[in-house]
C-alpha positions as CSV (number, residue, x, y, z in Angstrom):
1,M,0.3,0.4,0.0
2,K,2.7,2.5,0.6
3,N,4.9,1.4,-2.3
4,N,1.4,2.6,-4.5
5,K,1.2,5.8,-2.6
6,R,4.6,6.7,-3.0
7,F,3.9,6.1,-6.7
8,I,1.0,8.0,-7.0
9,I,2.7,10.9,-5.3
10,L,6.0,11.0,-7.8
11,I,3.7,10.9,-10.3
12,L,1.7,13.5,-9.6
13,I,4.9,15.5,-9.2
14,F,5.9,14.9,-12.7
15,I,2.3,15.8,-14.2
16,T,2.5,19.3,-12.7
17,I,6.4,20.0,-13.2
18,G,5.8,19.1,-17.1
19,T,2.3,21.0,-17.0
20,T,4.1,24.3,-15.5
21,I,7.4,23.7,-18.0
22,G,4.6,23.3,-20.6
23,V,3.1,26.8,-19.2
24,F,6.5,28.4,-18.4
25,Y,7.2,28.2,-22.3
26,E,4.1,28.6,-23.7
27,N,3.6,32.3,-21.6
28,K,7.3,32.7,-22.7
29,K,6.2,32.6,-27.1
30,K,3.6,34.4,-26.8
31,K,5.5,37.1,-25.0
32,L,8.2,37.0,-27.8
33,L,5.5,36.8,-30.5
34,S,3.5,39.5,-28.8
35,T,6.5,42.5,-29.7
36,N,9.2,42.6,-32.2
37,T,8.9,40.6,-34.9
38,E,9.4,40.1,-39.0
39,V,7.3,38.1,-41.7
40,T,8.7,35.6,-43.8
41,H,8.0,33.1,-46.1
42,G,8.4,29.3,-45.0
43,Y,7.4,25.5,-46.6
44,L,5.9,22.6,-45.7
45,T,8.7,20.0,-45.6
46,K,6.6,17.2,-44.1
47,R,3.0,16.0,-42.4
48,I,2.7,13.0,-39.7
49,N,-0.8,11.5,-39.6
50,V,-1.0,10.5,-35.6
51,A,-4.2,8.4,-34.6
52,R,-5.9,10.1,-31.3
53,S,-3.4,13.2,-31.4
54,C,-2.8,16.2,-33.6
55,N,-1.5,16.0,-37.1
56,E,1.9,18.0,-37.3
57,S,3.1,19.6,-40.1
58,Y,6.2,20.9,-40.3
59,Y,7.5,24.1,-41.9
60,Y,11.0,25.5,-42.3
61,Y,12.4,29.3,-42.9
62,Y,15.8,30.5,-43.2
63,I,17.0,33.8,-41.4
64,K,20.4,35.3,-42.0
65,N,21.2,32.0,-43.7
66,N,20.1,29.7,-40.7
67,K,17.3,27.2,-41.0
68,F,14.8,27.4,-38.4
69,E,12.1,24.4,-38.5
70,I,8.9,24.9,-36.3
71,W,6.0,22.2,-36.3
72,E,2.0,22.7,-35.9
73,C,-0.9,21.1,-35.0
74,G,-3.5,20.5,-36.8
75,L,-4.3,18.7,-40.4
76,K,-4.2,21.1,-43.7
77,P,-5.8,18.6,-46.7
78,F,-5.1,21.8,-49.0
79,L,-1.2,22.0,-48.5
80,E,1.2,20.4,-50.6
81,I,4.8,19.4,-49.6
82,G,6.4,22.3,-50.9
83,D,4.1,24.9,-50.4
84,T,5.0,28.5,-49.4
85,V,3.2,29.9,-46.1
86,L,3.6,32.8,-44.5
87,I,5.5,32.9,-40.9
88,K,5.8,35.5,-37.7
89,Y,9.2,34.6,-35.7
90,S,10.7,37.0,-33.1
91,L,13.7,39.1,-33.4
92,E,14.9,38.3,-30.0
93,D,14.8,34.6,-31.3
94,P,14.0,33.7,-34.4
95,S,13.7,29.8,-33.5
96,V,10.2,31.2,-31.4
97,A,7.3,31.2,-35.1
98,K,4.3,30.3,-35.6
99,V,2.2,30.5,-39.4
100,I,0.3,33.1,-39.5
101,D,-0.9,32.3,-42.9
102,F,-1.4,28.8,-44.6
103,K,-3.6,29.3,-47.7
104,F,-0.6,32.3,-48.4
105,M,0.5,30.3,-51.6
106,K,-3.4,29.9,-53.0
107,K,-3.8,33.6,-53.0
108,F,-1.3,33.9,-55.8
109,K,-2.3,31.1,-58.1
110,I,-4.2,31.6,-61.2
């Protein structure tokens, strides 16, 4: 019985720590993307369909000849590998970014 209690307490501690780290990271990301940002083009590189979870799409973009990659949750069936999207990134930390226009390339097609 004592071992079960210790195990449950240990799992609760890990869940609490993980949640705290996740909330801290998301708040930092929102803060960095709220001010001092730029916009660039990014390209869809791959999609991963995950059962019972979010479908991941990976995008890359270049800032000052440095390649960065981000992933977004959610299936965008209208996008194909290599399609162009619009990405907003932080000037303070260019690795912090998000896609702001998934249909950027489609707007210019005839």
